[in-house]
C-alpha positions as CSV (number, residue, x, y, z in Angstrom):
1,M,32.3,-6.7,-40.6
2,K,34.1,-5.1,-43.3
3,E,36.2,-2.1,-42.4
4,S,34.2,-0.2,-45.1
5,G,30.9,-1.0,-43.5
6,G,28.8,-3.8,-43.9
7,V,28.8,-7.6,-43.7
8,Q,30.9,-10.0,-45.5
9,E,30.3,-13.7,-45.5
10,L,33.4,-16.0,-45.8
11,E,33.8,-19.8,-45.8
12,V,36.2,-21.4,-43.0
13,A,37.7,-24.6,-42.5
14,D,35.5,-26.8,-40.0
15,E,36.9,-25.8,-36.6
16,S,33.9,-27.3,-34.8
17,S,36.2,-29.4,-32.6
18,E,38.0,-26.4,-31.5
19,C,37.1,-23.4,-29.2
20,C,36.8,-20.4,-31.0
21,L,38.0,-18.3,-27.9
22,S,41.6,-18.7,-26.9
23,D,42.2,-19.4,-23.1
24,D,43.8,-15.7,-23.0
25,V,40.6,-14.1,-24.5
26,A,38.0,-16.1,-22.1
27,L,40.0,-14.8,-19.4
28,E,40.0,-11.3,-20.5
29,L,36.5,-11.4,-21.2
30,G,35.6,-13.0,-17.7
31,K,37.3,-9.7,-16.1
32,I,35.6,-7.6,-18.4
33,S,32.3,-9.1,-17.5
34,I,32.9,-8.9,-13.8
35,L,33.7,-4.9,-14.3
36,V,30.6,-4.8,-16.1
37,E,28.6,-6.2,-13.4
38,Q,30.0,-4.4,-10.7
39,S,29.7,-1.1,-13.1
40,F,25.9,-1.6,-13.5
41,S,25.3,-3.5,-10.2
42,D,23.6,-6.4,-11.6
43,S,23.9,-8.9,-14.3
44,R,24.4,-8.0,-17.7
45,D,23.4,-10.2,-21.3
46,I,26.5,-8.9,-22.8
47,E,27.2,-8.9,-26.9
48,F,30.9,-8.7,-27.9
49,A,33.4,-9.0,-30.9
50,V,36.8,-10.1,-31.1
51,K,39.4,-8.8,-33.3
52,D,43.3,-9.4,-33.4
53,K,42.6,-10.5,-29.8
54,Q,41.2,-7.3,-28.9
55,I,37.5,-7.4,-27.3
56,F,34.7,-5.1,-28.2
57,L,31.6,-4.7,-26.3
58,L,28.7,-4.2,-28.7
59,Q,25.8,-4.1,-26.2
60,A,25.0,-4.8,-22.4
61,R,21.2,-5.2,-21.7
62,P,20.0,-6.3,-18.2
63,I,18.9,-9.6,-17.7
64,T,15.2,-8.8,-16.5
65,S,14.8,-12.6,-15.6
66,I,17.7,-13.4,-13.4
67,N,17.5,-12.8,-9.6
68,I,14.1,-11.3,-9.4
69,E,11.9,-12.1,-6.9
70,S,8.5,-13.3,-7.4
71,E,5.6,-11.6,-5.8
72,F,5.1,-14.3,-3.3
73,E,8.8,-13.9,-2.1
74,L,8.3,-10.3,-1.9
75,I,5.1,-10.7,0.3
76,H,6.5,-13.1,2.5
77,E,10.6,-12.1,2.5
78,Q,10.0,-10.8,6.2
79,D,8.1,-13.7,7.5
80,A,8.7,-15.4,10.9
81,P,9.1,-19.1,10.9
82,V,6.6,-21.3,12.2
83,L,7.5,-24.0,14.4
84,T,4.7,-26.5,13.8
85,D,1.3,-26.7,12.5
86,D,-0.3,-26.5,15.9
87,E,1.1,-23.0,16.5
88,M,-1.1,-20.2,17.9
89,L,-0.7,-16.9,16.6
90,T,-3.0,-14.0,17.5
91,T,-3.5,-10.3,16.2
92,A,-4.8,-9.6,19.7
93,N,-2.9,-6.4,21.4
94,T,-0.6,-6.2,18.1
95,G,-3.8,-5.5,15.9
96,E,-4.3,-2.4,18.0
97,V,-0.5,-1.4,18.7
98,M,0.2,-1.9,15.0
99,P,-2.8,-2.5,12.9
100,M,-2.3,-3.3,9.3
101,A,0.7,-4.1,7.3
102,M,4.0,-2.5,8.0
103,T,6.5,-0.9,5.5
104,P,9.6,-3.0,5.2
105,L,11.9,-0.5,7.0
106,T,9.5,-0.6,10.0
107,C,9.3,-4.0,9.8
108,D,13.0,-4.2,9.8
109,I,13.5,-1.6,12.7
110,L,10.7,-2.4,15.0
111,T,10.9,-6.3,14.8
112,N,15.1,-6.4,15.5
113,T,14.4,-3.9,18.2
114,L,11.7,-6.0,19.9
115,S,13.4,-9.0,19.4
116,Q,16.6,-7.9,21.2
117,I,14.6,-6.3,24.0
118,R,13.2,-10.0,24.6
119,Q,16.6,-11.6,24.8
120,I,17.6,-8.9,27.4
121,L,14.4,-9.5,29.3
122,L,15.1,-13.3,29.3
123,A,18.7,-12.7,30.4
124,D,18.3,-9.9,32.8
125,V,14.9,-10.5,34.7
126,A,14.6,-14.2,34.1
127,G,18.2,-15.1,34.4
128,I,18.0,-17.3,31.2
129,R,21.1,-17.4,29.2
130,S,21.5,-19.0,25.6
131,P,17.7,-19.9,25.6
132,S,16.4,-22.1,22.9
133,Y,14.7,-20.3,19.9
134,T,11.2,-22.4,20.9
135,I,11.4,-20.1,24.4
136,T,12.3,-16.8,22.8
137,C,9.8,-17.1,19.8
138,F,7.1,-14.7,21.6
139,G,6.0,-13.5,18.2
140,G,6.8,-12.5,14.5
141,N,5.6,-11.1,11.4
142,F,3.7,-12.5,8.4
143,C,2.7,-10.7,5.2
144,R,4.3,-7.6,7.3
145,H,1.4,-7.9,9.9
146,S,2.4,-8.5,13.3
147,F,1.6,-11.4,15.6
148,L,2.0,-12.8,19.0
149,N,2.9,-16.4,19.6
150,L,0.3,-17.7,22.2
151,L,1.8,-21.1,23.0
152,S,5.4,-19.7,23.8
153,G,3.6,-16.7,25.6
154,F,1.6,-18.9,27.9
155,Y,4.5,-21.2,28.5
156,F,6.7,-18.2,29.3
157,L,4.2,-16.7,31.8
158,N,3.5,-19.7,33.9
159,E,6.8,-21.6,33.8
160,W,9.0,-18.7,34.4
161,T,6.9,-15.8,36.3
162,S,4.0,-17.5,38.3
163,P,5.7,-19.9,41.0
164,F,2.1,-19.7,43.0
165,W,-0.1,-20.2,39.9
166,T,-1.3,-22.9,38.0
167,A,-1.0,-23.1,34.2
168,D,-4.9,-22.9,33.8
169,D,-4.9,-19.7,36.2
170,T,-2.2,-18.2,34.0
171,R,-4.0,-18.7,30.8
172,T,-7.2,-17.6,32.2
173,V,-5.8,-14.2,33.1
174,T,-3.9,-13.8,29.9
175,E,-7.0,-14.6,27.7
176,I,-9.3,-12.5,29.5
177,S,-6.6,-9.7,29.1
178,L,-6.0,-10.3,25.3
179,F,-9.4,-11.4,24.2
180,G,-12.1,-10.6,26.9
181,V,-13.1,-14.2,27.4
182,R,-11.6,-17.8,27.8
183,L,-10.5,-19.5,24.6
184,N,-12.7,-22.3,23.6
185,N,-9.6,-24.8,23.2
186,A,-8.7,-27.3,25.9
187,N,-6.0,-29.0,24.2
188,I,-3.7,-25.7,24.7
189,N,-2.1,-27.0,28.0
190,N,-1.5,-30.5,26.4
191,L,0.3,-28.6,23.2
192,I,2.4,-26.6,25.5
193,E,3.4,-29.7,27.7
194,A,4.5,-31.6,24.4
195,R,6.7,-28.9,23.4
196,Y,8.3,-27.5,26.7
197,K,8.3,-31.1,28.8
198,N,12.2,-31.0,28.8
199,T,12.4,-27.0,29.4
200,R,10.8,-26.7,32.9
201,A,12.0,-24.2,35.4
202,P,12.8,-25.0,39.0
203,F,11.0,-23.1,41.6
204,W,13.5,-20.9,42.6
205,R,14.0,-19.4,39.1
206,K,10.3,-18.6,39.0
207,L,10.6,-16.7,42.0
208,Y,13.6,-15.0,41.1
209,M,11.8,-13.7,37.9
210,Q,8.3,-12.9,39.7
211,L,10.7,-10.9,42.3
212,N,12.4,-9.0,39.7
213,L,9.1,-8.1,38.0
214,I,7.6,-6.9,41.4
215,K,10.6,-4.6,41.7
216,D,9.9,-2.9,38.6
217,V,6.3,-1.8,39.7
218,F,8.1,0.0,42.5
219,I,11.0,1.7,40.2
220,G,8.8,2.5,37.1
221,K,9.4,6.3,38.0
222,S,13.4,5.6,37.2
223,Y,12.7,4.0,33.9
224,C,10.3,7.2,33.0
225,E,13.2,9.6,33.9
226,K,15.8,7.6,32.1
227,A,13.6,7.3,28.9
228,F,12.8,11.3,29.1
229,Q,16.7,11.9,29.4
230,L,17.6,9.7,26.5
231,C,14.9,11.6,24.3
232,E,16.2,15.1,25.5
233,A,19.9,14.3,25.0
234,V,19.4,13.4,21.3
235,N,20.5,16.3,19.0
236,D,18.1,16.6,16.0
237,N,20.5,19.3,14.4
238,A,22.9,16.3,13.6
239,Y,20.5,15.6,10.6
240,S,20.2,19.2,9.4
241,T,23.7,20.3,9.5
242,S,25.2,17.5,7.3
243,S,24.9,17.0,3.3
244,S,26.5,13.6,3.5
245,I,24.6,10.8,2.9
246,E,27.1,8.7,4.8
247,R,27.1,11.1,7.6
248,V,23.4,11.1,7.8
249,Y,23.1,7.2,7.7
250,E,25.7,6.7,10.4
251,E,23.9,9.4,12.4
252,I,20.8,7.1,12.0
253,E,22.6,4.2,13.3
254,R,23.7,5.9,16.5
255,K,19.9,6.8,17.1
256,I,18.7,3.6,16.7
257,I,20.5,2.8,19.7
258,V,18.9,5.5,21.7
259,Y,15.6,4.4,19.9
260,F,16.3,0.5,21.2
261,K,16.9,1.8,25.0
262,I,13.8,3.9,25.0
263,W,11.8,0.9,23.9
264,D,13.3,-1.2,26.5
265,Y,12.1,1.2,29.1
266,H,8.7,1.1,27.6
267,I,8.5,-2.7,27.7
268,L,9.7,-2.9,31.2
269,T,6.9,-0.2,32.5
270,S,4.4,-2.1,30.3
271,T,5.1,-5.4,32.1
272,S,5.1,-4.1,35.5
273,S,1.6,-2.2,34.9
274,A,0.2,-5.6,33.6
275,L,1.6,-7.4,36.4
276,A,-0.1,-5.0,38.9
277,S,-3.4,-5.2,37.4
278,Y,-2.8,-9.3,37.0
279,V,-2.2,-9.4,40.8
280,M,-5.5,-7.3,41.7
281,T,-7.5,-9.5,39.3
282,N,-6.1,-12.8,41.0
283,Q,-6.9,-11.3,44.4
284,L,-10.5,-10.3,43.3
285,M,-11.0,-13.8,42.1
286,G,-10.0,-15.3,45.6
287,G,-6.9,-16.9,43.9
288,H,-8.5,-18.8,41.5
289,A,-8.7,-17.7,37.8
290,S,-10.8,-20.3,36.7
291,V,-13.7,-18.2,38.2
292,V,-12.9,-14.8,36.6
293,T,-16.4,-13.2,35.7
294,S,-17.4,-9.8,34.1
295,E,-18.2,-8.4,37.2
296,V,-14.4,-9.0,38.3
297,M,-13.1,-7.2,35.4
298,S,-15.6,-4.3,35.9
299,D,-14.0,-4.0,39.4
300,V,-10.7,-3.9,38.2
301,A,-11.7,-1.1,35.7
302,M,-13.2,0.9,38.2
303,L,-9.9,0.7,40.3
304,L,-7.7,1.9,37.5
305,S,-10.4,4.8,36.8
306,T,-8.2,7.3,38.3
307,C,-4.7,7.1,37.1
308,T,-2.1,9.9,37.2
309,D,0.1,11.4,34.4
310,V,-1.7,9.5,31.4
311,L,-0.2,11.2,28.7
312,S,-2.4,9.6,26.2
313,A,-5.6,10.9,28.0
314,D,-4.0,14.6,27.9
315,V,-4.6,14.6,24.2
316,P,-8.5,15.0,24.1
317,A,-8.3,17.0,27.4
318,S,-5.9,19.5,26.0
319,L,-8.0,19.8,22.7
320,A,-11.2,20.4,24.7
321,K,-9.4,23.2,26.8
322,L,-8.1,25.0,23.4
323,A,-11.6,24.6,21.9
324,L,-13.2,26.2,25.0
325,A,-10.6,28.9,25.0
326,I,-11.6,29.9,21.4
327,I,-15.1,30.2,22.5
328,E,-14.3,32.2,25.5
329,D,-12.3,34.7,23.4
330,G,-15.5,35.1,21.0
331,Q,-13.5,33.5,18.0
332,D,-15.2,30.3,17.7
333,E,-17.5,31.4,14.3
334,Y,-14.5,33.2,12.7
335,F,-12.1,29.9,13.6
336,Q,-14.9,27.6,12.2
337,S,-15.2,29.7,8.9
338,L,-11.2,29.0,8.3
339,T,-9.7,25.9,6.1
340,P,-7.7,23.6,8.7
341,E,-4.7,25.3,7.0
342,A,-5.4,28.7,7.4
343,G,-6.9,27.8,10.9
344,T,-3.4,26.5,11.7
345,E,-1.6,29.6,10.5
346,W,-4.3,31.7,12.7
347,L,-3.3,29.5,15.7
348,K,0.2,30.2,15.3
349,S,0.3,34.0,14.9
350,D,1.4,36.3,17.8
351,K,-1.7,38.0,17.9
352,N,-3.7,35.3,19.6
353,G,-1.4,35.1,22.6
354,R,-2.6,32.5,24.9
355,L,-4.0,30.4,22.1
356,K,-0.9,30.3,20.4
357,N,0.8,29.3,23.5
358,M,-1.7,26.5,24.2
359,F,-1.4,25.2,20.6
360,T,2.3,25.3,20.9
361,D,2.3,23.4,24.1
362,F,0.0,20.9,22.7
363,M,2.4,20.4,19.5
364,H,5.4,20.3,21.8
365,M,4.0,17.7,23.9
366,H,2.1,15.6,21.4
367,G,3.3,16.7,18.0
368,H,5.3,13.4,17.4
369,R,2.0,11.1,17.6
370,C,-0.2,10.0,15.0
371,I,-2.1,7.1,13.8
372,R,-0.2,3.8,13.7
373,E,2.4,5.6,15.2
374,A,5.3,3.1,15.6
375,E,5.2,3.0,11.6
376,L,8.0,5.0,10.3
377,S,6.1,6.2,7.0
378,E,3.1,7.8,8.9
379,K,3.0,11.5,9.4
380,P,3.0,12.5,12.8
381,W,0.7,15.9,13.9
382,R,3.9,18.1,13.5
383,L,3.9,17.3,10.0
384,E,0.2,17.7,9.5
385,P,-1.1,19.9,12.0
386,S,-4.0,20.8,10.2
387,K,-5.6,17.3,11.1
388,V,-5.4,18.5,14.7
389,V,-6.9,21.7,13.9
390,R,-9.6,20.4,11.8
391,N,-10.8,18.2,15.2
392,I,-10.3,21.6,17.2
393,Q,-12.8,23.2,14.8
394,E,-15.2,20.6,15.3
395,L,-15.2,21.0,19.1
396,T,-16.2,24.4,19.1
397,V,-19.3,23.9,17.6
398,K,-21.0,22.8,20.7
399,S,-19.6,24.3,23.9
400,N,-22.2,22.5,26.4
401,H,-20.6,19.1,25.5
402,L,-17.3,20.2,26.1
403,K,-18.0,21.9,29.6
404,E,-19.7,18.6,30.5
405,K,-16.5,16.4,29.5
406,Q,-14.3,18.5,31.7
407,V,-15.7,17.4,34.8
408,K,-14.9,13.8,36.3
409,K,-14.9,12.6,39.8
410,A,-11.7,11.1,40.8
411,L,-11.9,8.1,43.2
412,T,-9.5,8.1,46.1
413,V,-8.1,4.6,47.0
414,D,-10.8,4.3,50.2
415,E,-13.5,5.5,47.8
416,A,-12.5,2.8,44.9
417,I,-12.1,-0.2,47.5
418,A,-15.7,0.7,48.9
419,N,-17.1,0.5,45.1
420,I,-15.8,-3.0,45.0
421,R,-18.7,-5.3,44.4
422,T,-16.5,-8.5,45.0
423,P,-16.5,-9.3,48.7
424,L,-13.2,-8.7,50.4
425,S,-11.6,-9.8,53.7
426,Y,-10.2,-7.1,55.8
427,L,-6.6,-8.5,54.5
428,Q,-7.5,-7.9,51.1
429,K,-8.5,-4.4,51.8
430,K,-5.4,-3.7,53.5
431,F,-3.7,-5.3,50.5
432,F,-5.4,-3.3,47.8
433,R,-4.7,0.0,49.7
434,F,-1.0,-0.7,49.2
435,L,-1.2,-1.9,45.8
436,L,-3.9,0.3,44.1
437,P,-1.9,3.4,44.4
438,R,1.4,1.6,42.9
439,A,-0.9,0.1,40.3
440,R,-2.5,3.6,39.2
441,L,1.1,5.1,38.9
442,A,2.2,2.0,36.7
443,V,-0.3,2.9,34.2
444,G,0.9,6.4,34.1
445,Y,4.4,5.4,33.7
446,R,3.5,2.9,30.9
447,E,1.9,5.8,29.1
448,Q,4.8,8.2,29.5
449,T,7.3,5.6,28.3
450,K,5.3,4.7,25.3
451,S,5.2,8.6,24.6
452,Y,9.1,8.7,24.6
453,A,9.1,5.6,22.5
454,I,7.2,7.3,19.9
455,K,9.4,10.3,20.6
456,G,12.5,7.8,19.4
457,T,10.7,6.7,16.6
458,D,10.0,10.2,15.3
459,I,13.7,11.0,15.6
460,L,14.6,8.0,13.5
461,R,11.8,9.5,11.1
462,K,13.4,12.7,11.0
463,G,16.6,11.0,10.0
464,Y,15.1,8.8,7.4
465,E,13.2,12.1,6.0
466,K,16.7,13.8,5.6
467,L,18.3,10.6,3.9
468,A,15.6,10.4,1.5
469,D,15.7,14.1,0.4
470,L,19.8,13.6,-0.1
471,L,19.2,10.3,-2.1
472,V,16.7,11.8,-4.2
473,E,18.8,15.0,-4.8
474,E,21.8,13.0,-6.2
475,G,19.7,10.5,-8.2
476,Y,19.7,7.4,-6.0
477,I,15.8,7.1,-5.7
478,P,13.0,8.7,-7.8
479,D,11.2,9.9,-4.9
480,R,11.3,10.4,-1.1
481,E,8.9,8.3,0.2
482,L,10.4,5.1,-1.5
483,I,13.0,4.9,1.3
484,Y,10.4,3.3,3.6
485,Y,10.4,0.3,1.2
486,F,14.3,-0.5,1.7
487,T,15.7,-2.3,4.8
488,H,18.1,-0.5,6.7
489,D,21.0,-2.4,5.3
490,E,19.6,-2.1,1.8
491,I,20.0,1.8,2.3
492,K,23.7,1.2,2.6
493,V,24.0,-1.0,-0.3
494,L,22.1,1.5,-2.5
495,F,24.1,4.6,-1.9
496,R,27.4,2.8,-1.9
497,K,26.9,1.0,-5.2
498,R,23.9,2.6,-6.7
499,S,21.8,-0.6,-7.3
500,A,19.1,-0.4,-9.8
501,R,17.7,-4.0,-8.7
502,L,17.2,-2.6,-5.1
503,V,15.3,0.6,-6.6
504,N,13.2,-1.7,-8.7
505,K,12.6,-4.1,-5.7
506,A,11.6,-1.1,-3.4
507,I,9.2,0.0,-6.1
508,R,7.8,-3.5,-6.3
509,R,7.4,-3.8,-2.8
510,R,5.4,-0.2,-2.6
511,K,2.8,-1.5,-5.4
512,S,2.1,-4.4,-3.3
513,M,1.5,-2.6,0.1
514,P,-2.1,-1.5,-0.6
515,N,-3.2,-5.3,-1.1
516,L,-1.0,-6.3,1.8
517,T,-2.9,-3.5,4.0
518,K,-6.3,-4.7,3.2
519,L,-5.5,-8.3,4.3
520,Q,-7.5,-9.5,7.6
521,F,-6.6,-12.4,9.6
522,P,-8.7,-14.3,12.0
523,E,-7.9,-13.2,15.9
524,I,-6.2,-16.5,16.1
525,S,-4.3,-18.4,13.5
526,Y,-3.3,-22.1,13.9
527,G,0.1,-23.0,12.1
528,Y,0.7,-20.5,9.2
529,P,-1.5,-17.6,9.4
530,T,-3.8,-17.3,6.3
531,P,-5.8,-14.1,5.5
532,T,-9.6,-14.5,5.5
533,A,-12.3,-12.5,4.0
534,E,-13.9,-9.7,6.0
535,N,-17.1,-10.8,8.0
536,T,-16.9,-14.5,6.9
537,H,-19.6,-15.6,9.7
538,E,-21.8,-12.3,9.1
539,P,-24.5,-12.6,12.2
540,D,-28.1,-12.0,11.3
541,L,-28.7,-8.1,12.0
542,S,-32.3,-8.4,12.4
543,T,-32.2,-10.8,15.5
544,T,-28.8,-9.6,17.1
545,M,-30.0,-7.0,19.7
546,E,-27.4,-6.9,22.0
547,L,-23.5,-7.8,22.5
548,K,-21.3,-8.5,25.4
549,G,-17.7,-7.4,25.8
550,M,-15.2,-6.5,28.6
551,P,-16.1,-3.7,30.8
552,V,-13.2,-1.5,31.2
553,S,-14.8,1.9,32.1
554,H,-17.9,2.6,34.0
555,G,-20.9,4.2,33.2
556,V,-24.2,4.1,31.0
557,V,-25.1,6.1,28.1
558,K,-28.0,6.0,25.5
559,A,-27.3,7.6,22.3
560,T,-26.9,7.3,18.4
561,C,-24.0,5.1,17.5
562,R,-21.4,5.6,14.7
563,V,-19.6,2.9,13.2
564,V,-16.4,4.0,11.9
565,K,-13.9,1.4,10.4
566,S,-10.8,3.4,9.5
567,L,-9.8,6.8,10.8
568,E,-10.2,8.3,7.3
569,D,-13.8,8.5,8.0
570,A,-13.9,9.7,11.4
571,W,-14.5,13.1,10.4
572,T,-18.4,11.4,10.3
573,I,-18.4,11.6,13.9
574,Q,-21.0,13.7,15.7
575,H,-21.2,15.3,18.9
576,G,-22.8,12.7,21.4
577,D,-22.1,9.6,19.4
578,V,-21.1,6.3,20.8
579,L,-18.4,5.5,18.6
580,I,-18.2,1.8,17.4
581,T,-15.0,0.7,16.0
582,K,-12.5,-2.1,15.4
583,Y,-9.7,-0.6,17.6
584,T,-8.2,2.9,18.8
585,D,-4.8,4.3,19.3
586,I,-3.3,7.8,19.8
587,G,-4.5,8.9,16.5
588,W,-8.2,8.5,17.5
589,S,-7.9,10.5,20.8
590,L,-8.6,13.8,18.9
591,Y,-12.0,12.3,18.6
592,F,-12.6,11.2,22.1
593,P,-14.1,14.8,23.5
594,L,-16.9,14.3,20.7
595,V,-18.0,11.0,21.7
596,S,-20.3,9.7,24.6
597,G,-19.2,6.1,24.6
598,L,-16.6,3.6,23.3
599,V,-17.2,0.1,21.8
600,T,-13.9,-1.5,20.4
601,E,-13.6,-5.2,18.9
602,V,-10.2,-5.9,19.9
603,G,-8.7,-4.4,23.3
604,G,-8.0,-5.3,27.0
605,L,-7.9,-3.8,30.2
606,L,-4.8,-1.7,29.7
607,S,-5.3,-0.8,25.7
608,H,-5.4,2.5,24.6
609,G,-9.4,3.0,24.1
610,A,-9.7,1.6,27.7
611,V,-7.0,3.7,29.5
612,V,-8.4,7.1,27.8
613,A,-11.7,6.4,28.3
614,R,-11.3,5.9,31.9
615,E,-9.6,9.0,32.4
616,Y,-11.8,11.2,30.1
617,G,-15.0,9.5,32.0
618,L,-16.5,7.7,29.0
619,P,-18.2,4.3,29.4
620,C,-16.2,1.7,27.1
621,I,-16.3,-2.2,26.6
622,V,-13.6,-3.5,24.5
623,S,-13.2,-7.1,22.9
624,A,-16.7,-6.8,21.6
625,K,-16.3,-9.4,18.6
626,M,-17.8,-7.9,15.3
627,A,-19.3,-5.0,16.9
628,T,-19.0,-3.1,13.6
629,T,-20.8,-5.5,11.7
630,I,-23.7,-6.2,14.2
631,F,-24.3,-2.4,14.5
632,Q,-24.8,0.5,12.0
633,T,-24.5,4.0,12.2
634,G,-27.6,5.6,13.2
635,D,-29.0,2.6,15.6
636,E,-29.7,3.8,18.7
637,V,-27.9,1.9,21.5
638,I,-27.5,1.9,25.1
639,L,-23.8,1.1,26.2
640,N,-23.5,0.1,29.9
641,G,-19.5,0.0,30.6
642,T,-20.2,-1.7,33.9
643,T,-21.7,-4.7,32.9
644,G,-19.8,-4.9,29.4
645,I,-23.1,-4.9,27.1
646,V,-24.4,-2.6,24.2
647,A,-27.8,-3.0,22.9
648,K,-29.8,-1.8,20.4
649,V,-32.9,0.3,21.5
650,Q,-36.3,-0.9,19.6
651,S,-39.7,-0.4,20.6
652,S,-40.1,-4.1,21.3
653,S,-37.0,-4.2,23.5
654,I,-37.9,-1.4,25.8
655,N,-38.0,-3.4,28.8
656,N,-34.5,-4.8,28.2
657,C,-33.2,-1.5,28.0
658,V,-34.4,-0.2,30.9
659,N,-32.8,-3.4,32.8
660,L,-29.4,-2.3,31.0
661,L,-29.6,1.1,32.7
662,C,-30.0,-0.2,36.0
């Protein structure tokens, strides 16, 4: 280049055998390249010129093809390892607790928390130190969907917690709890034997584990109190009073420790509640799990139909009371005429006295909850109270229906035992009088600690909301919702190095989220989980008249059914409908006062829908496979929550329907 401008060509001697850059220039160029990469936080394609040993940078472009993850890598980056091609993984339970795909931040925080809790349980409860991965691999994520490992689970339950049961007995009760039926796979025990034949536990170790679990049944109240104290001790103001990204991030890390401890208490109360139900089921089966029947499960559901302090059941009950209070004050027509947003402001106004107090109390008790409540990116009711208000408006339409729901017969221990259809000996009845009150309390403790665990999730959510606002304000990310598409550690890298590559990665993750959410997996996957098309084996709707599931809440109802596959369509539910859906979580509780019965495709004896249905007096069956396909909205059905059958009502099947009502 000429100093006056332009380009001049000169002939030079042949120097092809020599390097065009001296060693000194090459070393200096390397130092400059490192500085450029650090400044831009990624690799750069540099154009440069050298004159009189002085280096001039002409251009620095990003290298778009280097270190860029493929779509396949982004989808599977948080997948768990699969040990063998015979691995058995299931979405039962996890498909209800955490349905659909998780955001990367939730996947990172929740999965790490649960993995650490498993290690603590193995060490403190089972006394297992430095266990192998094959023992601790209880589950994992695939395509950001959550799965349980059946082989590891069956092995652990039998080998470490059941000194007096056979492997087949343990499997039976677990399969009934998860799937509602026995699995038709006689090879499972052989697979477990082949994998774990060298890791057998001595009898004393099994007994030690079972005694620890039994102890937890009696001290569940203390776990609830400790979880409550942790929630109350957390200072949310630490987020709002800080304007430093670094300090908010450090405060979140302190809150993660609290979050972990609360979830630990929830897992302990869940385990003890499951054990109590497990023992009752075993007693009703006469100590032989292989003879389990729907009548036995129906008896267990009846025994658990009156539990105390079930917080999740308080959601529909409190909303129904508030709706009745609005009707009693003569404000129902005016309230119905308001938009949900205006209705929210009306309920918050001071002029409404007790209505304001009732609504404030509800939001204080349950405002941290929502659908998919363990997912950090979901908006809890405290942020979107209009969702709750819209439901209250629906409830004020028919007061008679609500008044009927307020009455539920509570069974005493003696009344419940007298209603058991399975023959019991005198000693068994004495045993049930001892165990049943504790089993009922265990269900309540489980639901309380679940609420506290979600409260811990909401505490973290508030921190990430604050952090997102600061990151947007200082130009680190383009919008606040993007924060859920980083991992926790990536956020630290982001604000310390201002990484454009990480921002681009998060944006690509967010774009893939709708497709991941739509993925559906079979209830049981063998080897690496592979998504399947919905309703691959669609039944013949013209010939399918009835469906059997697990009975979890007694009662019989004849009504029109409402098939709802997602909560977004729940607004279509009408008073008195039998709700048929894939699963329910706390987000569905808003609609329980409207329905007369519940059928879900997944779930077990202690799933959310089962617990709330029992406390709210709704007939309910779970694990009714393909119910949302077999039945269609508008079908008249008879739901028998005692026998576990839901059937279509047609003129040619009146006699069958009469039998179902008996």
